[in-house]
C-alpha positions, 0 to 999 in steps of 0.5 A: 684780849683782841680778836682770835681765830677759832677752830670748829667742827670740821676739824674733828677727825681730820686733824690736819696740821697744816695750820700748825706749820704756818702759825707764827705765834705757835698758838695752835695745839692739841693732845693725842686724845683730842679729836681736833686742834685748838687755838689759844685765844690769849696768844693768837694774833689774828694773822689769818694764816691758819684760815687760809691753809685749812683744807676743810674750812674749819677756822673762823675769826671769832666775829665770823663764827656761824651761829650754830658753831658759836660754842666752839669759842668756849671749846677752844678757850676751855682746852687751854684752861685745862691744859696750859701749865700753871705759871708759878710765882718765883721760888725762894731760890729764884727770889734770892737770885734776883736780889743777889744780882740786883745788889751786886749791880748796885755794889759795883756802882757804889750804892746801897739799895733795898730790894723786894721780890713779890708774887703775882698778887704783890705778896712779899716772897723775899726781901733784902735790907742793906745795913745802910738803907732805912726801913722807909726805903725798904717799904718803897722797894716793896711797894714798887714791886707790888705796883709792878706785879698788880698792874703788870707793867714796869713802874717807870711806864706808869709814871709816863701814863702807860695806857695798856690793857694791863694798866688796870687796878685789880680788885682790892688794889691798895692805891696808897701803895702805888709807885709811879717811878722807876724801880719796879719790874714784873717777872714774866713766865710763859707770857704771864706776870708771876711776880715782880722785883722792886728796888729803892735807895740808889741816887735815881729811879733810873739806876733802881730800874737798872738794878731790877734789870740786872736781877731779871737778867740773872733769872733769865726773864726780860720782864715787861 
């Protein structure tokens, strides 16, 4: 996570919404029962617009928060931990839609593919094994989805040596399941990776990737 702005004590009771109006990231929120506004540290882009317009000078960059107001970093973060909706993994119905769209794309191109959909930890939600595709390819599809979900990046980017904060093996990651060619794509909901789709069996990883994209388009997710 990069730098973030933090709303502190001076906002309490004032609750002026000017900061909300100028925020380009839409990361400043509150509820009717809360005494102040809060900035989501996972979304804030540190553009300083909120700080510039705050009428009571309640907003500081996290590195500049005065020592006696440091606890507001936790207060801001906790508000979103308690109020942000939990991102759910793809349902069975959504998994079916992902698979159907990917298979339809492959069928139109004359290819038989294996497809797997997993949740955010890489556990299989739903899979489709075409009659002309062997079990080994089904395993590759599942592992592509597993890699994309756990590393939170499309597998073709892994093959390019992607250097992003998300490209870190989480605890318990099964390295023998890592796939670094195209055909695995994260499924994203509210900026959170909630699962992934994996495809194998076409003549090239590029076509596998396109099958994934067709599935994501049907679900209304752009992936990563």
